[in-house]
C-alpha positions in Angstrom: 40.8 33.1 24.6 43.4 33.0 21.9 45.8 35.1 24.0 46.0 32.2 26.5 48.1 30.3 24.0 50.9 32.7 24.8 53.1 31.3 27.5 53.7 33.5 30.6 57.5 33.2 30.5 58.0 35.5 33.6 55.8 33.2 35.7 57.5 30.1 34.4 60.9 31.6 35.4 59.5 32.5 38.8 58.3 28.9 39.4 61.6 27.5 38.3 63.5 29.9 40.6 61.3 28.8 43.5 61.9 25.1 42.8 65.6 25.7 42.4 65.7 27.6 45.7 63.9 24.9 47.6 66.1 22.2 46.1 69.2 24.2 47.1 67.9 24.5 50.7 67.5 20.7 50.7 71.1 20.3 49.6 72.3 22.7 52.3 70.3 20.9 55.1 70.9 17.3 54.0 74.4 17.7 52.7 75.5 20.1 55.5 74.3 17.7 58.2 76.0 14.6 56.7 79.4 16.2 56.0 81.8 17.4 58.7 81.7 21.2 58.9 85.5 21.5 58.8 85.7 19.1 55.8 83.4 21.0 53.5 80.0 21.0 55.3 80.1 24.7 56.2 81.2 25.6 52.7 78.4 23.5 51.2 75.8 25.2 53.5 77.1 28.6 52.6 77.3 28.1 48.9 73.9 26.4 48.7 72.3 29.0 51.0 73.6 31.8 48.9 72.5 30.2 45.7 69.0 29.6 47.2 68.8 33.2 48.3 69.6 34.3 44.8 66.9 32.0 43.4 64.3 33.4 45.7 65.3 37.0 44.9 64.9 36.1 41.2 61.4 34.7 41.9 60.6 37.9 43.8 61.7 40.1 40.9 59.7 38.0 38.3 56.5 37.8 40.4 55.4 41.4 39.5 56.4 40.8 35.9 54.3 37.7 35.7 51.4 39.5 37.3 51.6 42.4 34.8 51.8 39.9 31.9 48.5 38.3 33.0 47.0 41.8 33.4 48.1 42.8 30.0 46.5 39.8 28.3 43.3 40.1 30.4 42.8 43.8 29.7 39.5 44.3 28.0 40.8 47.4 26.2 44.6 47.5 25.9 46.1 50.6 24.2 46.5 48.5 21.1 46.3 44.8 20.0 47.8 44.3 16.5 48.2 41.3 14.3 50.4 41.0 11.3 50.6 39.3 8.0 53.6 37.1 7.3 55.0 39.8 4.9 54.6 42.5 7.6 56.3 40.4 10.2 59.2 39.5 7.9 59.7 43.2 7.1 59.7 44.0 10.8 62.3 41.3 11.5 64.6 42.7 8.8 64.2 46.3 10.2 64.7 45.1 13.8 67.9 43.3 12.8 69.2 46.4 11.0 68.5 48.6 14.0 69.9 46.2 16.6 73.1 45.6 14.5 73.6 49.4 14.2 73.2 49.9 18.0 75.4 46.9 18.8 78.2 48.2 16.5 78.2 51.6 18.1 78.3 50.1 21.6 80.9 47.5 20.7 83.1 50.1 19.1 83.1 52.2 22.4 83.8 49.1 24.5 86.7 48.0 22.3 88.2 51.5 22.4 88.0 51.5 26.2 89.4 48.0 26.4 92.4 49.0 24.2 93.1 52.0 26.4 92.9 50.0 29.6 95.2 47.4 28.1 97.7 50.0 27.1 97.7 51.5 30.6 98.2 48.0 32.2 101.1 47.2 29.9 102.8 50.6 30.7 102.2 50.3 34.5 103.1 46.6 34.9 105.4 46.2 31.9 103.9 42.8 31.1 102.7 42.0 27.6 100.5 39.2 28.9 97.8 41.8 29.4 97.7 42.2 25.6 96.7 38.5 25.2 94.2 38.7 28.0 92.4 41.8 26.8 92.6 40.7 23.1 90.8 37.5 24.1 88.1 39.5 26.0 87.7 41.8 23.0 87.3 38.8 20.6 84.7 37.3 22.9 82.8 40.6 23.1 83.0 41.0 19.3 81.6 37.5 18.7 78.7 38.0 21.2 77.9 41.4 19.8 77.9 40.1 16.3 75.8 37.0 16.9 73.2 38.4 19.4 71.1 40.3 16.7 70.7 37.1 14.7 69.6 35.1 17.8 67.1 37.8 18.5 65.8 37.6 14.9 65.4 33.8 15.3 63.3 34.2 18.4 61.1 36.8 16.7 60.6 34.6 13.7 59.4 31.8 15.9 57.1 34.1 17.9 53.4 34.8 17.4 52.7 37.5 14.8 51.0 39.9 17.1 51.6 42.7 19.7 49.7 43.9 22.7 50.5 47.3 24.1 49.4 48.2 27.6 50.0 51.2 29.9 53.1 49.6 31.5 54.2 46.8 29.3 54.3 45.3 25.8 54.0 41.8 24.5 55.6 41.5 21.0 56.1 38.2 19.3 55.6 36.3 22.6 58.4 38.4 24.3 57.3 40.5 27.3 58.8 43.8 28.3 57.9 46.0 31.3 59.2 49.5 31.9 57.9 50.3 35.4 60.0 47.9 37.5 63.2 48.3 39.5 63.5 52.0 38.9 62.8 51.9 35.1 60.9 54.8 33.5 59.9 55.9 30.0 62.1 58.5 28.3 60.7 58.6 24.8 58.0 57.3 22.5 57.9 57.8 18.7 57.1 56.2 15.4 60.0 55.5 13.0 58.6 55.7 9.5 61.8 55.6 7.3 61.5 51.8 6.9 59.5 49.3 4.8 57.2 49.0 7.8 56.6 51.8 10.4 58.0 50.9 13.8 56.8 52.2 17.2 59.8 53.0 19.5 59.2 52.8 23.2 62.3 54.0 24.9 63.0 53.5 28.6 65.9 53.7 31.0 66.7 51.7 34.1 69.5 52.2 36.7 72.6 50.0 36.8 75.6 49.9 39.1 77.5 52.5 37.1 74.9 54.5 35.2 71.5 54.3 33.5 71.0 51.8 30.7 68.7 52.6 27.7 66.5 50.1 26.1 64.2 50.4 23.0 61.1 48.3 22.6 60.3 48.0 18.9 56.7 47.4 17.8 55.8 47.2 14.1 52.7 49.2 13.1 50.5 47.1 10.7 48.8 48.5 7.6 45.9 50.8 8.5 46.9 51.3 12.1 48.9 54.6 12.0 46.1 56.6 13.6 45.8 54.1 16.4 49.6 54.1 16.8 49.6 57.9 17.1 47.0 57.7 19.9 49.3 55.1 21.7 52.2 57.5 21.4 50.1 60.4 22.8 48.9 58.2 25.7 52.4 56.8 26.6 54.0 60.2 26.5 52.0 61.2 29.5 54.3 58.9 31.6 57.4 60.8 30.6 58.6 63.1 33.3 
């Protein structure tokens, strides 16, 4: 099948995590037994063991993602399987870049305002202007990351396959895989944005974080002649919204 040319990146990550975990266990066992415990052996065992545990947890998280990826590609009748011309894909990349930059600017503005307020409070409480330099450095780093991230995303999309597969629980777009039913995630909205050179299907989901819920948007371009099919996809996915 042509779909098999698409690399199952979640499964590749899972295998790498397992190999890393096994290697770290080897380091803990061999290194810990050859070094005196009070001279660093115990520390080596603890650090390697903790890192190995983290690697195995990563593998456990990516296992259902890898399984869902295979299921999506093996589905006889996914909700939609669209392929795009070079012109359609380029129009999508430009629209995706515009949307991501707009979202990043809004998020970055909020983070910078909060950082400035925290910096002001720290200076008032501790009367130390060093906090200004520290927070300013953090703000510059966040600004650089927020400004460059959309362009890295566009580069990845440009190198990806010009097709999308939409399933009941996941989407493969440009070779990138997204799943919205893992780790407490759930759909919150599905719609088609038409005020652009190419219509874009928005699949919106939330997932819990330590502080609050984080919202993500999966953007899938709708190729020429597929608006009716896209409308059926919207209707089907909206059934999952509680």
